[in-house]
VOLUMNU-113899 format. One record per residue (C-alpha): x, y, z; residue number from 1; residue in three letters. Coordinates in Angstrom, 1 decimal, always signed. Example, Ala and Ser with C-alpha at 12.3 -4.5 7.8 and 13.67 -1.06 7.14 Angstrom:
ATOM      X      Y      Z   n res
ATOM  +12.3   -4.5   +7.8   1 ALA
ATOM  +13.7   -1.1   +7.1   2 SER
This chain:
ATOM      X      Y      Z   n res
ATOM  -30.3  -64.3  +35.7   1 MET
ATOM  -32.0  -64.5  +39.1   2 SER
ATOM  -34.5  -67.1  +40.0   3 LEU
ATOM  -37.2  -64.6  +40.2   4 PHE
ATOM  -36.7  -63.3  +36.6   5 ARG
ATOM  -36.7  -67.0  +35.4   6 LYS
ATOM  -39.9  -67.7  +37.3   7 LEU
ATOM  -41.8  -64.7  +36.1   8 PHE
ATOM  -40.6  -64.5  +32.5   9 SER
ATOM  -42.1  -66.6  +29.7  10 SER
ATOM  -41.8  -70.3  +30.0  11 LYS
ATOM  -39.1  -72.0  +27.9  12 SER
ATOM  -37.8  -75.5  +27.2  13 GLU
ATOM  -35.7  -77.2  +30.0  14 LYS
ATOM  -32.2  -75.9  +30.0  15 SER
ATOM  -29.2  -78.2  +29.4  16 GLU
ATOM  -28.3  -78.0  +33.1  17 GLU
ATOM  -31.7  -79.3  +34.1  18 GLU
ATOM  -31.4  -82.2  +31.7  19 LEU
ATOM  -27.9  -83.1  +32.9  20 LYS
ATOM  -29.0  -83.0  +36.6  21 SER
ATOM  -31.7  -85.6  +35.8  22 ASN
ATOM  -29.0  -87.9  +34.5  23 GLU
ATOM  -26.9  -87.8  +37.7  24 ARG
ATOM  -26.3  -91.0  +39.7  25 GLY
ATOM  -28.0  -91.5  +43.0  26 LYS
ATOM  -24.7  -91.4  +44.9  27 TYR
ATOM  -23.6  -88.1  +43.4  28 MET
ATOM  -23.7  -85.1  +45.9  29 PRO
ATOM  -26.8  -83.0  +45.6  30 GLU
ATOM  -26.6  -79.8  +43.6  31 ILE
ATOM  -26.9  -76.9  +45.9  32 LYS
ATOM  -29.7  -74.6  +44.8  33 LEU
ATOM  -29.0  -70.9  +44.2  34 PRO
ATOM  -29.4  -68.7  +47.3  35 VAL
ATOM  -32.6  -67.0  +46.1  36 ASP
ATOM  -34.3  -70.3  +45.3  37 GLU
ATOM  -33.4  -71.8  +48.6  38 ARG
ATOM  -34.8  -68.8  +50.5  39 PHE
ATOM  -38.1  -68.9  +48.5  40 THR
ATOM  -38.6  -72.6  +49.1  41 ILE
ATOM  -37.8  -72.4  +52.9  42 ASN
ATOM  -39.8  -69.2  +53.4  43 PHE
ATOM  -42.9  -70.8  +51.9  44 LYS
ATOM  -42.3  -74.0  +53.9  45 THR
ATOM  -42.4  -71.8  +57.0  46 ASN
ATOM  -45.8  -70.5  +56.0  47 GLY
ATOM  -44.8  -67.1  +54.6  48 GLY
ATOM  -46.7  -65.4  +51.9  49 LYS
ATOM  -44.4  -64.2  +49.1  50 PHE
ATOM  -45.0  -61.5  +46.5  51 LEU
ATOM  -42.3  -60.9  +44.0  52 TYR
ATOM  -42.2  -57.4  +42.5  53 CYS
ATOM  -40.1  -56.0  +39.7  54 GLU
ATOM  -40.6  -52.3  +40.6  55 ASN
ATOM  -42.1  -50.0  +43.2  56 LEU
ATOM  -45.4  -49.7  +41.3  57 ASP
ATOM  -45.9  -53.5  +41.7  58 GLU
ATOM  -44.9  -53.2  +45.4  59 ILE
ATOM  -47.7  -50.6  +45.9  60 TYR
ATOM  -50.2  -52.7  +44.0  61 ASN
ATOM  -49.4  -55.7  +46.0  62 SER
ATOM  -49.8  -53.8  +49.3  63 LEU
ATOM  -53.2  -52.5  +48.1  64 ASN
ATOM  -54.2  -56.1  +47.4  65 ASN
ATOM  -53.1  -57.3  +50.8  66 ILE
ATOM  -55.0  -54.5  +52.5  67 ILE
ATOM  -58.2  -55.3  +50.4  68 GLU
ATOM  -57.9  -59.0  +50.9  69 GLU
ATOM  -57.8  -58.7  +54.7  70 ASN
ATOM  -60.3  -55.7  +54.9  71 SER
ATOM  -57.7  -53.5  +56.6  72 TRP
ATOM  -58.8  -50.3  +54.9  73 GLN
ATOM  -60.2  -48.9  +58.2  74 GLU
ATOM  -57.6  -50.6  +60.4  75 LYS
ATOM  -54.5  -49.0  +61.9  76 LYS
ATOM  -50.9  -49.7  +60.9  77 VAL
ATOM  -47.9  -49.7  +63.1  78 LEU
ATOM  -44.7  -48.0  +61.9  79 PHE
ATOM  -41.5  -48.1  +64.0  80 LEU
ATOM  -39.2  -47.0  +61.1  81 ASP
ATOM  -39.5  -43.5  +59.8  82 LYS
ATOM  -38.1  -44.5  +56.4  83 ASN
ATOM  -40.8  -47.0  +55.9  84 MET
ATOM  -43.5  -44.5  +56.9  85 GLU
ATOM  -42.1  -42.1  +54.3  86 ASP
ATOM  -41.9  -44.8  +51.6  87 LYS
ATOM  -45.6  -45.6  +52.0  88 PHE
ATOM  -46.9  -42.1  +52.9  89 LYS
ATOM  -49.1  -41.8  +49.8  90 ASN
ATOM  -51.2  -44.8  +50.9  91 PHE
ATOM  -53.3  -42.8  +53.3  92 ASN
ATOM  -52.8  -45.5  +56.0  93 LEU
ATOM  -54.2  -44.8  +59.4  94 SER
ATOM  -51.2  -44.8  +61.7  95 LYS
ATOM  -51.4  -46.2  +65.2  96 SER
ATOM  -49.7  -44.4  +68.0  97 ASN
ATOM  -50.0  -47.5  +70.2  98 SER
ATOM  -49.0  -51.1  +69.5  99 ILE
ATOM  -52.2  -52.3  +71.1 100 ASN
ATOM  -54.4  -50.5  +68.6 101 ASN
ATOM  -52.5  -51.6  +65.5 102 ALA
ATOM  -53.9  -54.4  +63.3 103 THR
ATOM  -50.7  -54.9  +61.2 104 PHE
ATOM  -47.1  -53.9  +61.2 105 PHE
ATOM  -45.4  -52.5  +58.1 106 LEU
ATOM  -41.6  -52.8  +58.3 107 THR
ATOM  -38.4  -53.9  +56.5 108 THR
ATOM  -35.7  -56.3  +57.7 109 CYS
ATOM  -31.9  -56.6  +57.9 110 GLU
ATOM  -31.6  -59.7  +55.8 111 ASN
ATOM  -33.4  -62.7  +54.3 112 LEU
ATOM  -31.8  -66.0  +55.4 113 ILE
ATOM  -31.7  -68.7  +52.6 114 ALA
ATOM  -30.8  -71.7  +54.8 115 ASP
ATOM  -33.9  -71.6  +56.9 116 ASP
ATOM  -36.2  -69.1  +55.2 117 GLY
ATOM  -36.2  -66.7  +58.2 118 SER
ATOM  -36.0  -62.9  +58.4 119 LEU
ATOM  -33.2  -61.3  +60.4 120 LEU
ATOM  -34.4  -58.1  +62.2 121 ILE
ATOM  -33.0  -55.7  +64.7 122 SER
ATOM  -33.7  -52.6  +66.8 123 SER
ATOM  -33.7  -50.7  +63.5 124 ARG
ATOM  -37.0  -52.3  +62.6 125 GLN
ATOM  -38.6  -53.2  +65.9 126 ILE
ATOM  -36.8  -50.8  +68.4 127 ALA
ATOM  -36.5  -52.7  +71.7 128 GLU
ATOM  -39.9  -54.5  +71.4 129 LYS
ATOM  -40.2  -58.2  +71.7 130 LYS
ATOM  -41.8  -60.0  +68.8 131 LEU
ATOM  -44.8  -61.1  +70.9 132 LYS
ATOM  -45.5  -57.5  +71.8 133 GLU
ATOM  -46.0  -56.6  +68.1 134 LEU
ATOM  -49.2  -57.2  +66.0 135 PRO
ATOM  -49.9  -60.7  +64.7 136 ASP
ATOM  -49.9  -59.5  +61.1 137 HIS
ATOM  -46.6  -58.4  +59.4 138 PHE
ATOM  -46.0  -56.9  +56.0 139 ILE
ATOM  -42.3  -56.8  +55.3 140 VAL
ATOM  -40.7  -54.9  +52.4 141 PHE
ATOM  -37.3  -56.2  +51.3 142 ALA
ATOM  -35.1  -56.5  +48.2 143 THR
ATOM  -33.4  -59.5  +46.5 144 THR
ATOM  -30.0  -58.1  +47.4 145 SER
ATOM  -30.8  -58.7  +51.1 146 GLN
ATOM  -30.8  -62.5  +50.6 147 ILE
ATOM  -27.8  -64.1  +52.3 148 VAL
ATOM  -26.7  -67.7  +52.8 149 GLU
ATOM  -27.1  -68.0  +56.6 150 ASN
ATOM  -27.4  -66.1  +59.9 151 ILE
ATOM  -23.6  -65.7  +60.3 152 GLY
ATOM  -23.4  -63.9  +56.9 153 GLU
ATOM  -26.4  -61.8  +57.9 154 GLY
ATOM  -24.7  -60.7  +61.1 155 LEU
ATOM  -21.5  -59.9  +59.2 156 ARG
ATOM  -23.5  -57.6  +56.9 157 VAL
ATOM  -25.1  -55.9  +59.8 158 ILE
ATOM  -21.7  -55.3  +61.4 159 LYS
ATOM  -20.2  -54.0  +58.2 160 SER
ATOM  -23.1  -51.6  +57.5 161 LYS
ATOM  -23.2  -50.2  +61.1 162 ASN
ATOM  -19.5  -49.8  +62.1 163 LYS
ATOM  -20.2  -46.9  +64.4 164 LYS
ATOM  -23.1  -48.4  +66.3 165 GLN
ATOM  -24.3  -52.0  +65.8 166 ILE
ATOM  -28.0  -52.3  +66.3 167 PRO
ATOM  -29.3  -54.2  +69.3 168 THR
ATOM  -32.3  -56.6  +69.7 169 ASN
ATOM  -31.1  -58.8  +66.8 170 ILE
ATOM  -33.4  -61.7  +66.2 171 THR
ATOM  -35.1  -63.8  +63.5 172 THR
ATOM  -38.7  -64.5  +62.6 173 ILE
ATOM  -39.1  -68.0  +61.3 174 LYS
ATOM  -42.7  -69.1  +61.8 175 HIS
ATOM  -45.3  -67.4  +59.6 176 PHE
ATOM  -48.5  -69.2  +60.5 177 LYS
ATOM  -51.8  -67.6  +61.5 178 SER
ATOM  -53.0  -68.2  +65.1 179 LEU
ATOM  -55.4  -70.9  +63.9 180 GLU
ATOM  -52.6  -72.9  +62.2 181 GLU
ATOM  -50.2  -73.0  +65.1 182 LYS
ATOM  -49.0  -76.5  +65.9 183 ASP
ATOM  -46.5  -78.2  +68.4 184 PHE
ATOM  -43.6  -77.1  +66.2 185 MET
ATOM  -44.4  -73.4  +66.7 186 THR
ATOM  -45.6  -73.6  +70.3 187 TYR
ATOM  -43.9  -71.0  +72.4 188 GLY
ATOM  -42.6  -69.1  +69.4 189 SER
ATOM  -43.8  -65.8  +68.2 190 SER
ATOM  -45.6  -66.9  +65.0 191 SER
ATOM  -46.7  -64.1  +62.7 192 LYS
ATOM  -49.0  -64.0  +59.7 193 ASN
ATOM  -46.4  -62.6  +57.4 194 LEU
ATOM  -46.5  -61.1  +53.8 195 TYR
ATOM  -43.1  -60.5  +52.1 196 LEU
ATOM  -43.1  -57.8  +49.4 197 LEU
ATOM  -39.8  -58.6  +47.6 198 LEU
ATOM  -38.4  -56.0  +45.2 199 LEU
ATOM  -36.0  -57.2  +42.5 200 GLU
ATOM  -32.9  -55.0  +42.7 201 ASP
ATOM  -30.1  -57.2  +41.2 202 LEU
């Protein structure tokens, strides 16, 4: 059972595994958390906003809530991926033809990196644009099957899925803080106010 199903199902008594882990000596090696749990913890630590969804209806409801929460009903959205535009075509979103006029960017990603809670993206999502050229607000649609251990594994997945032509402009987004919250740790990086719509598909 995935972490997400455990988190969002009814609460139960502590499992035997949890009880045993509390009895471990202080010199025992740490138990490595499952990949989905590590991603969630690190992503939230980076400042990302995480919305777990069990089906597409929940994805659409969550997107509606994000738009309402930020008063983006009359704002323009940027799409650089035709598949994403088709997936959310029933939303009546006002599409921007220019990056400069867009308030938020609706996209997907290549992979979700558990080790540091970052998102791996490429030219398939952002074309040849630099992160700093894109809107400050990102809404990213991804699935639990896209979670991988580390960047190396993510790059291998990209290579195996795109044997004919590997996408260019591969990069990661790691800092998800609003402009007001930027600190010396994020100085010089392209911080984004980022919402992750994560669909359970395992």
